[in-house]
C-alpha positions as CSV (number, residue, x, y, z in Angstrom):
1,M,-20.1,7.1,-37.3
2,A,-16.6,5.6,-36.5
3,D,-15.6,8.7,-34.6
4,H,-18.8,8.8,-32.7
5,Q,-18.4,5.1,-31.7
6,H,-14.8,5.6,-30.7
7,K,-15.9,8.5,-28.4
8,G,-18.6,6.5,-26.8
9,S,-16.2,3.7,-26.2
10,S,-13.8,6.0,-24.6
11,T,-16.4,7.5,-22.3
12,S,-17.5,4.0,-21.3
13,G,-13.9,3.1,-20.5
14,I,-13.5,6.2,-18.3
15,R,-16.7,5.4,-16.5
16,L,-15.5,1.8,-15.9
17,V,-12.3,2.9,-14.5
18,T,-13.8,5.6,-12.2
19,R,-17.1,4.0,-11.3
20,A,-16.4,3.9,-7.5
21,L,-16.5,7.8,-7.7
22,R,-20.3,7.8,-8.1
23,H,-20.5,7.2,-4.3
24,R,-20.5,10.6,-2.6
25,N,-18.5,9.7,0.5
26,Y,-15.8,7.9,-1.6
27,R,-15.7,10.9,-3.9
28,L,-15.0,13.2,-0.9
29,F,-12.4,10.9,0.5
30,F,-10.7,10.6,-2.9
31,A,-10.5,14.4,-3.3
32,G,-9.1,14.8,0.2
33,Q,-6.6,12.0,-0.2
34,S,-5.4,13.4,-3.5
35,V,-3.9,16.4,-1.6
36,S,-2.9,14.6,1.6
37,V,-1.0,11.7,-0.2
38,I,1.2,14.1,-2.1
39,G,2.2,15.7,1.2
40,T,2.9,12.2,2.6
41,W,5.3,11.4,-0.3
42,V,7.0,14.8,0.1
43,Q,7.7,14.0,3.7
44,Q,8.8,10.5,3.1
45,V,11.5,11.5,0.6
46,A,12.5,14.5,2.7
47,L,12.8,12.4,5.8
48,G,15.0,9.8,4.1
49,W,17.3,12.5,2.8
50,L,17.4,14.2,6.2
51,V,18.4,11.1,8.0
52,Y,21.1,10.2,5.5
53,R,22.4,13.9,5.6
54,V,22.5,13.9,9.4
55,T,24.1,10.4,9.8
56,G,25.6,9.4,6.5
57,S,24.7,5.9,7.3
58,A,22.6,3.2,5.5
59,L,22.1,1.5,8.8
60,S,20.4,4.6,10.2
61,L,17.9,4.7,7.4
62,G,17.1,1.1,8.4
63,V,16.8,2.0,12.0
64,V,14.3,4.9,11.2
65,G,12.3,2.5,9.0
66,F,12.2,0.0,11.9
67,A,11.1,2.7,14.4
68,S,8.2,3.8,12.1
69,Q,7.0,0.3,11.3
70,I,7.5,-1.8,14.5
71,P,4.4,-0.3,16.2
72,A,2.3,-2.1,13.5
73,L,3.8,-5.4,14.6
74,V,2.6,-4.8,18.2
75,M,-0.5,-2.7,17.7
76,S,-2.2,-3.8,14.4
77,P,-3.9,-6.9,15.7
78,F,-5.4,-5.1,18.7
79,A,-6.3,-2.2,16.5
80,G,-8.2,-4.6,14.3
81,V,-10.4,-5.6,17.2
82,L,-11.2,-1.9,18.0
83,V,-11.9,-1.2,14.3
84,D,-14.6,-3.9,14.3
85,R,-16.1,-2.5,17.5
86,W,-15.8,1.3,17.1
87,N,-16.9,3.9,14.7
88,R,-14.4,3.8,11.8
89,H,-15.2,7.2,10.5
90,R,-14.4,8.8,13.9
91,I,-11.2,6.8,14.2
92,L,-9.9,8.1,10.9
93,I,-10.7,11.7,11.9
94,G,-8.5,11.2,15.0
95,T,-5.6,9.3,13.4
96,Q,-5.4,11.9,10.6
97,S,-5.3,14.8,13.1
98,L,-2.4,13.1,15.0
99,A,-0.5,12.5,11.8
100,M,-0.9,16.2,11.0
101,L,0.5,17.1,14.5
102,Q,3.5,14.8,13.9
103,A,4.4,16.5,10.6
104,F,4.2,19.9,12.2
105,C,6.4,18.9,15.0
106,L,9.0,17.5,12.6
107,A,8.8,20.7,10.6
108,A,9.3,22.9,13.6
109,L,12.3,21.0,14.8
110,T,14.0,21.0,11.3
111,L,13.2,24.6,10.4
112,S,14.6,25.8,13.8
113,G,17.8,23.8,13.2
114,T,17.5,21.9,16.4
115,V,16.6,18.4,14.9
116,V,18.8,15.5,16.0
117,F,18.6,11.8,15.3
118,W,16.8,10.8,18.5
119,H,14.0,13.4,17.7
120,I,13.6,11.7,14.3
121,I,13.3,8.3,16.0
122,V,10.7,9.4,18.5
123,L,8.5,11.0,15.8
124,A,8.9,7.9,13.6
125,V,7.6,5.7,16.5
126,L,4.7,8.2,17.0
127,I,3.6,8.0,13.3
128,G,4.0,4.3,13.5
129,L,1.5,4.1,16.4
130,V,-0.9,6.3,14.5
131,N,-0.6,4.2,11.3
132,A,-1.1,1.0,13.2
133,V,-4.6,2.1,13.9
134,D,-5.3,4.2,10.8
135,M,-4.4,1.6,8.2
136,P,-6.8,-1.1,9.2
137,A,-9.5,1.5,9.9
138,R,-9.0,3.1,6.4
139,Q,-9.0,-0.3,4.6
140,S,-12.1,-1.4,6.4
141,F,-13.9,1.9,6.0
142,V,-13.9,1.5,2.1
143,V,-16.9,-0.8,2.3
144,E,-18.9,1.9,4.2
145,M,-18.0,4.5,1.6
146,V,-18.7,2.2,-1.4
147,T,-22.1,0.6,-0.7
148,D,-22.2,-1.5,-3.9
149,R,-20.0,-4.5,-3.4
150,E,-19.3,-4.7,-7.2
151,D,-17.6,-1.4,-7.1
152,L,-15.3,-2.5,-4.1
153,P,-12.4,-3.7,-6.3
154,N,-12.5,-0.6,-8.4
155,A,-12.4,1.6,-5.2
156,I,-9.4,-0.2,-3.9
157,A,-7.6,0.1,-7.3
158,L,-8.5,3.8,-7.6
159,H,-7.0,4.5,-4.1
160,S,-3.9,2.7,-5.2
161,S,-3.7,4.8,-8.4
162,L,-4.2,7.9,-6.4
163,F,-1.4,6.9,-4.0
164,N,0.9,6.4,-6.9
165,S,-0.2,9.4,-8.9
166,A,1.0,11.4,-5.9
167,R,4.2,9.4,-6.0
168,L,4.9,11.0,-9.3
169,I,4.5,14.5,-8.0
170,G,5.5,14.3,-4.3
171,P,9.2,13.0,-4.7
172,S,9.9,15.3,-7.6
173,L,8.5,18.2,-5.7
174,A,10.5,17.1,-2.6
175,G,13.7,16.9,-4.6
176,V,13.4,20.5,-5.7
177,V,12.3,21.9,-2.3
178,I,15.2,20.1,-0.5
179,A,17.7,21.4,-3.0
180,R,16.5,24.9,-2.7
181,M,15.0,25.4,0.9
182,G,15.8,22.2,2.9
183,E,13.8,19.4,4.4
184,G,11.9,21.4,6.9
185,L,9.5,23.0,4.3
186,C,8.7,19.6,3.0
187,F,7.4,18.5,6.5
188,L,5.4,21.8,6.8
189,V,3.7,21.1,3.4
190,N,2.8,17.6,4.6
191,G,1.2,18.9,7.8
192,A,-1.0,21.4,5.9
193,S,-2.0,18.6,3.4
194,Y,-3.8,16.7,6.1
195,L,-6.3,19.5,6.4
196,A,-7.9,18.4,3.0
197,V,-8.6,14.8,4.1
198,I,-9.8,15.9,7.6
199,A,-12.3,18.4,6.0
200,A,-13.4,15.6,3.6
201,L,-14.1,13.2,6.4
202,L,-16.1,15.8,8.4
203,A,-18.2,16.5,5.2
204,M,-19.3,12.8,4.9
205,R,-22.7,11.5,5.7
206,V,-22.0,8.0,7.1
207,A,-24.9,5.6,7.9
208,P,-24.8,3.9,11.3
209,R,-23.0,0.5,11.2
210,V,-23.9,-2.5,13.3
211,T,-20.6,-3.1,15.2
212,A,-19.4,-6.1,17.1
213,A,-20.4,-6.4,20.8
214,R,-18.0,-4.3,23.0
215,D,-18.5,-6.4,26.2
216,G,-16.3,-9.3,25.1
217,H,-12.6,-9.2,26.0
218,V,-10.2,-7.7,23.5
219,L,-8.0,-10.8,23.6
220,A,-11.0,-13.0,22.9
221,G,-11.9,-10.9,19.8
222,L,-8.2,-11.0,18.7
223,K,-8.2,-14.8,19.1
224,E,-11.4,-15.2,17.1
225,G,-10.1,-13.0,14.3
226,F,-6.8,-15.0,14.2
227,H,-8.5,-18.3,13.9
228,Y,-10.8,-16.9,11.2
229,A,-7.9,-15.4,9.1
230,F,-5.3,-18.1,9.4
231,G,-7.9,-20.9,9.4
232,S,-8.7,-19.9,5.8
233,P,-6.1,-21.4,3.5
234,A,-6.8,-18.7,0.9
235,I,-6.4,-15.7,3.3
236,R,-3.4,-17.4,4.9
237,A,-1.6,-17.8,1.5
238,V,-2.3,-14.2,0.4
239,I,-1.0,-12.8,3.7
240,A,2.0,-15.1,3.8
241,L,3.2,-14.0,0.3
242,L,2.5,-10.3,1.1
243,A,4.7,-10.7,4.3
244,L,7.5,-12.2,2.3
245,I,7.4,-9.4,-0.3
246,S,7.3,-6.8,2.5
247,F,10.2,-8.4,4.3
248,V,12.7,-9.0,1.5
249,G,11.5,-6.7,-1.3
250,M,9.9,-3.5,0.1
251,P,13.1,-2.4,2.0
252,Y,14.5,-1.4,-1.4
253,S,12.8,1.9,-0.9
254,T,14.6,2.4,2.4
255,L,18.0,2.0,0.6
256,M,17.1,4.3,-2.3
257,P,18.9,7.4,-0.9
258,V,22.0,5.3,-0.7
259,F,21.5,3.9,-4.2
260,A,21.0,7.5,-5.5
261,R,24.1,8.9,-4.0
262,E,26.6,6.0,-3.6
263,V,25.7,3.8,-6.7
264,L,24.4,6.4,-9.1
265,H,26.5,9.3,-7.7
266,G,23.4,11.7,-7.7
267,D,21.7,14.1,-5.4
268,A,18.3,14.7,-3.9
269,R,16.8,15.2,-7.4
270,T,18.2,11.9,-8.5
271,F,16.5,10.3,-5.4
272,G,13.2,12.0,-6.4
273,L,13.4,10.6,-9.9
274,L,14.0,7.2,-8.7
275,V,11.0,7.1,-6.4
276,S,8.8,8.8,-9.1
277,A,9.9,6.1,-11.7
278,S,8.6,3.4,-9.3
279,G,5.5,5.4,-9.0
280,V,4.9,5.4,-12.7
281,G,5.0,1.7,-12.9
282,A,2.7,1.4,-9.7
283,L,0.3,3.8,-11.3
284,A,0.1,1.8,-14.5
285,G,-0.6,-1.3,-12.4
286,A,-3.3,0.3,-10.4
287,I,-5.0,1.7,-13.4
288,R,-5.0,-1.7,-15.1
289,L,-6.6,-3.2,-12.0
290,A,-9.2,-0.4,-11.8
291,S,-10.3,-1.2,-15.5
292,R,-11.1,-4.8,-14.5
293,R,-14.8,-5.8,-14.3
294,S,-14.4,-8.6,-11.8
295,V,-12.2,-10.0,-9.1
296,L,-11.9,-13.2,-11.1
297,G,-8.3,-13.9,-12.3
298,L,-6.7,-11.8,-9.5
299,G,-5.0,-14.8,-7.9
300,R,-2.9,-15.2,-10.9
301,N,-2.1,-11.5,-10.8
302,I,-0.8,-12.0,-7.2
303,A,1.7,-14.5,-8.4
304,V,2.7,-12.8,-11.5
305,G,3.1,-9.4,-9.8
306,A,5.5,-11.0,-7.2
307,C,7.6,-12.3,-10.0
308,I,7.8,-9.1,-11.9
309,F,8.6,-7.1,-8.9
310,G,11.4,-9.5,-7.9
311,G,12.8,-9.6,-11.4
312,G,12.8,-5.8,-11.7
313,L,14.9,-5.6,-8.4
314,M,17.4,-8.1,-9.6
315,L,18.0,-6.2,-12.9
316,L,18.1,-2.8,-10.9
317,A,21.0,-4.2,-9.0
318,L,23.0,-4.4,-12.2
319,A,21.9,-1.0,-13.5
320,P,25.0,1.0,-14.6
321,S,23.3,4.5,-14.8
322,L,20.3,6.5,-13.9
323,W,18.7,6.1,-17.3
324,V,18.9,2.4,-17.0
325,A,17.6,2.3,-13.5
326,L,14.6,4.4,-14.2
327,P,12.7,2.0,-16.5
328,L,13.7,-0.9,-14.3
329,L,12.0,0.8,-11.4
330,V,8.9,1.3,-13.6
331,I,8.8,-2.4,-14.0
332,S,9.3,-3.1,-10.3
333,G,6.7,-0.6,-9.4
334,Y,4.2,-2.2,-11.7
335,G,4.8,-5.7,-10.2
336,M,4.7,-4.4,-6.7
337,M,1.2,-2.6,-7.2
338,T,-0.2,-5.6,-9.1
339,Q,0.7,-8.0,-6.2
340,M,-0.4,-5.7,-3.3
341,A,-3.7,-4.3,-4.8
342,S,-4.7,-7.7,-6.1
343,S,-4.1,-9.2,-2.6
344,N,-6.1,-6.5,-0.9
345,T,-9.0,-6.9,-3.3
346,V,-9.2,-10.7,-3.0
347,I,-9.2,-10.4,0.9
348,Q,-11.7,-7.6,1.1
349,T,-14.0,-9.6,-1.2
350,I,-14.0,-12.9,0.6
351,V,-13.9,-11.8,4.3
352,D,-17.0,-11.6,6.5
353,E,-18.0,-8.1,7.4
354,D,-18.0,-8.6,11.1
355,K,-14.3,-9.6,11.0
356,R,-13.1,-7.3,8.3
357,G,-11.2,-4.9,10.7
358,R,-9.3,-7.8,12.3
359,V,-8.5,-9.5,9.0
360,M,-7.3,-6.2,7.5
361,S,-5.2,-5.7,10.6
362,F,-3.4,-8.9,9.9
363,Y,-3.1,-7.9,6.2
364,M,-1.5,-4.6,7.4
365,L,0.6,-6.6,9.9
366,A,2.0,-8.6,7.0
367,F,2.5,-5.4,4.8
368,V,3.9,-3.1,7.6
369,G,4.7,-5.3,10.5
370,T,7.4,-7.3,8.7
371,A,8.9,-4.3,7.1
372,P,10.8,-3.0,10.1
373,F,12.9,-6.2,10.3
374,G,13.3,-6.1,6.6
375,S,14.6,-2.6,6.9
376,L,17.1,-3.5,9.5
377,L,18.2,-6.5,7.6
378,A,18.5,-4.6,4.3
379,G,20.4,-1.8,6.0
380,S,22.9,-4.2,7.7
381,A,23.2,-6.2,4.3
382,A,23.9,-3.0,2.5
383,E,26.6,-1.9,4.9
384,A,28.3,-5.3,4.6
385,L,27.7,-6.4,1.0
386,G,26.5,-3.2,-0.8
387,V,23.1,-2.2,-2.1
388,P,23.2,-4.1,-5.5
389,A,23.8,-7.4,-3.7
390,T,21.0,-6.6,-1.2
391,F,18.6,-5.9,-4.2
392,L,19.7,-9.2,-5.9
393,A,18.9,-11.3,-2.8
394,G,15.6,-9.5,-2.2
395,G,14.4,-9.9,-5.8
396,F,15.3,-13.6,-6.0
397,C,13.2,-14.3,-2.8
398,C,10.2,-12.4,-4.2
399,I,10.3,-14.5,-7.4
400,L,10.6,-17.7,-5.4
401,G,7.5,-16.7,-3.3
402,G,5.5,-15.9,-6.4
403,I,6.4,-19.4,-7.9
404,L,5.3,-21.2,-4.8
405,F,2.1,-19.3,-4.6
406,A,1.3,-20.1,-8.3
407,R,1.8,-23.7,-7.6
408,R,-0.9,-23.6,-4.8
409,L,-3.3,-21.4,-6.8
410,P,-5.6,-24.1,-8.3
411,A,-6.3,-25.6,-4.9
412,L,-6.9,-22.1,-3.5
413,Q,-9.3,-21.2,-6.3
414,A,-11.4,-24.3,-5.5
415,M,-11.6,-23.3,-1.9
416,V,-12.7,-19.7,-2.8
417,R,-15.3,-20.8,-5.3
418,P,-18.2,-21.4,-2.9
419,I,-17.7,-17.8,-1.5
420,Y,-17.8,-16.4,-5.0
421,E,-21.0,-18.4,-5.7
422,R,-22.6,-17.1,-2.5
423,L,-21.8,-13.5,-3.4
424,G,-23.0,-13.9,-6.9
425,I,-19.6,-13.3,-8.5
426,L,-19.7,-16.9,-9.9
427,P,-23.0,-18.6,-11.1
428,S,-24.0,-21.5,-9.0
429,P,-23.2,-25.0,-10.3
430,V,-26.7,-25.6,-11.5
431,T,-26.3,-23.0,-14.2
432,G,-24.1,-25.3,-16.2
433,V,-20.6,-26.7,-16.9
434,E,-19.4,-23.2,-17.9
435,A,-19.1,-22.1,-14.3
436,A,-16.4,-24.7,-13.7
437,T,-13.9,-22.8,-15.8
438,T,-14.8,-19.2,-14.7
439,L,-12.1,-19.0,-12.0
440,T,-9.2,-19.7,-14.4
441,T,-10.7,-17.9,-17.4
442,P,-11.0,-14.1,-17.2
443,P,-14.3,-12.6,-18.4
444,E,-14.5,-11.5,-22.0
445,G,-13.0,-8.1,-22.4
446,E,-10.4,-8.1,-19.7
């Protein structure tokens, strides 16, 4: 009897973690992305190694990061307006096809031995333009694939777990391929991997969506979205903390090739292990979030995740060897994913549907748009002060941001409460005094 009960409990737990997969379109998307994201990680690692091999400069890594992310700063807000007005499904088919072409171009240049630094910059800008449209469209399209709003937090967490599962495979695979056959084959693998997600998108059956009127001026739509997003203290606070983390914390990944070679005296395989270790922690964080039954308590996760991420970076700066650095990157990855995925889920839950694309474009602007300046700053700081000092400063700022967010959390919870009551996430006040403590007390079983 005990064994049977344990088996039933395990099955129930698995269903809880994977409940968003009962939606056909999301299941197709998840399957296609499971292939494509591995290719993305293979290319990302190979590109960092190629840049550092060609230039030998930490600053060059920052410049490439800047080139690939600066389009988001300019384009994302306008892309959000288009995402609210156009068919998101068709947008994604187009952006994924363009990303595939970019990978094949990079592969052709590298395999032919003709690639030079300016080629990399041009292609980095191209993928940045594609991502500026793709990311808000992809984030907003989740609600069309997952029609039950209760499954939305699980879908977001599952996508994060997929991204970080690939992070375990892709960097390690890239390290082996780079060492044996060079970076060009990695770019070719990434290009081919896009075929899976494009096929999945084409196989979907998507119901027509009522879109915002197209006759209004784009700038008017942008202004409306800006006032909506930044007029909400809760959305504004979440986006502000995400922007800080992206600016001072996330550039650590840009400096990882330098950390692997100059600090740990390793090679491409060492680089792959470091990136994979961060992925282990991020995957653990995503799985934990996927197992949650409710969005309640995620505000606390946002603050704690920022502090864990910052603390991990500060300790990483003092790591004397690879085997000390790896567990610290696991901790950092866990904190990073907890902060990012919790922020995404909270915003997706409280935003109005007709403004979702614009709000998610501001979310992606905070996440990606600030990163290019962070990459340049981190690259310059690493050149002048060294990688460890750069990690120390970035980690300290992340912790400070988490503490400031935590101090504002009670007031933000009170502001969000009416939205949760309207959505049925919290009972209305007439059901009793118990509802007054729900925002700060996680449901039983979490």
